[in-house]
C-alpha positions, -999 to +999 in steps of 0.1 A: -029+323+171-040+288+163-072+274+179-077+241+197-098+229+168-071+235+142-045+217+162-068+187+168-076+185+131-039+185+122-031+158+148-060+136+137-050+138+100-013+131+107-021+099+126-025+068+105-060+054+104-073+078+132-096+098+108-113+066+095-116+051+130-133+084+143-155+085+113-167+049+120-171+055+158-144+031+168-125+055+192-134+066+227-134+104+224-124+111+260-095+087+259-083+103+226-086+138+242-064+127+271-038+113+246-038+145+225-037+169+255+001+171+259+007+177+222-020+204+220-007+222+251+028+220+237+016+235+204-005+263+220+019+269+250-009+269+276-030+246+297-060+231+280-091+215+297-100+180+286-136+191+279-124+217+254-105+190+235-134+166+236-156+193+220-130+200+193-129+163+185-167+160+183-168+191+160-142+176+137-159+174+103-156+139+087-175+151+056-144+151+033-133+117+045-168+103+041-171+116+005-137+104-003-144+069+010-177+068-008-161+076-041-133+050-034-159+023-026-177+029-059-144+027-077-133-005-060-167-021-068-159-015-105-126-033-104-121-062-129-111-097-120-084-104-094-056-125-108-035-146-084+000-158-091+019-181-068+055-193-066+073-160-073+107-148-063+121-113-059+156-101-067+171-067-063+203-058-081+225-027-080+223-008-112+252-012-136+262-006-172+255-043-180+223-049-160+200-039-190+218-065-211+212-092-185+175-083-184+173-085-222+190-119-221+165-132-196+135-119-216+148-135-248+150-169-230+116-168-214+096-149-240+079-180-254+070-194-220+041-186-197+063-172-171+056-142-148+081-114-152+082-079-139+111-054-136+112-020-119+143+002-124+150+028-098+179+054-097+203+031-078+188-004-080+165-026-101+140-052-089+132-083-109+102-105-100+099-138-118+084-173-114+105-196-093+108-220-122+134-196-136+155-196-104+186-213-119+183-193-151+182-159-133+211-168-110+232-178-140+224-147-161+228-122-133+258-140-117+282-111-122+257-084-110+257-072-074+228-088-056+213-066-029+183-086-019+164-118-027+133-135-014+114-166-023+079-179-016+059-149-027+025-146-043+008-117-061-027-104-066-032-082-097-062-059-098-075-048-132-083-011-129-112+007-146-105+035-170-097+069-155-083+051-124-056+078-123-083+103-115-095+085-083-079+102-053-067+078-025-072+045-042-037+031-034-041+043+002-075+027+005-062-007-006-030-006+014-047+006+045-071-023+044-042-048+042-021-030+069-050-031+093-050-069+090-012-070+096-004-083+061+031-074+051+034-061+015+066-073+000+064-054-033+041-032-053+040-032-091+017-009-112+010+000-148-017+023-162-045-002-158-031-028-134-020-028-098-002-058-083+005-065-046+031-091-037+028-108-003+042-139+013+026-171+003+013-176+039-007-143+035-021-147+000-055-163+011-062-136+037-051-108+013-074-121-014-103-124+010-098-088+022-097-074-013-128-094-024-146-081+007-137-045-002-150-051-037-183-066-025-190-042+004 
């Protein structure tokens, strides 16, 4: 038989941002208890008093979350410079037997230029992100490929990651959560071993940069 505390813990951890908000004292515990009451009663198949739920919430241990956030904050502080690129465009093509040849042709034509280029190949489709100065070239080279999606007017912020970044639990969540809380829509994510790039609309680039810098300095 599950306890009220166990159900409360599961509900808190399953709800985006609730654990952090509780940890920072941003949530009214009584209001949260009333909100969770129907779900808890449905799970336990009996009537539960609000007071019992309030006590379970207050007993919820934020220790793991605190330690996790402390480690993440130390990691973010050690990030290298942030590199901003503007004037980017995003294309997604359906994978085909000729798509790799088209990519190679594009790379051969821009290899000697200072042009931003990134490609991510999935199982069914491939995304190409390039500087808008290559718009005409991309559309000519990929003219016979099936275009699934395209978007212009994007900017990117690239974060240089410290060594052993792959051993830091929750880093991507920590960054993306901070942007989501400010209602910044992320258009695309690109990562390598020591770099992490976030693409956003040009209208959001200044706010996104400020948020990431604030995280680094906090």
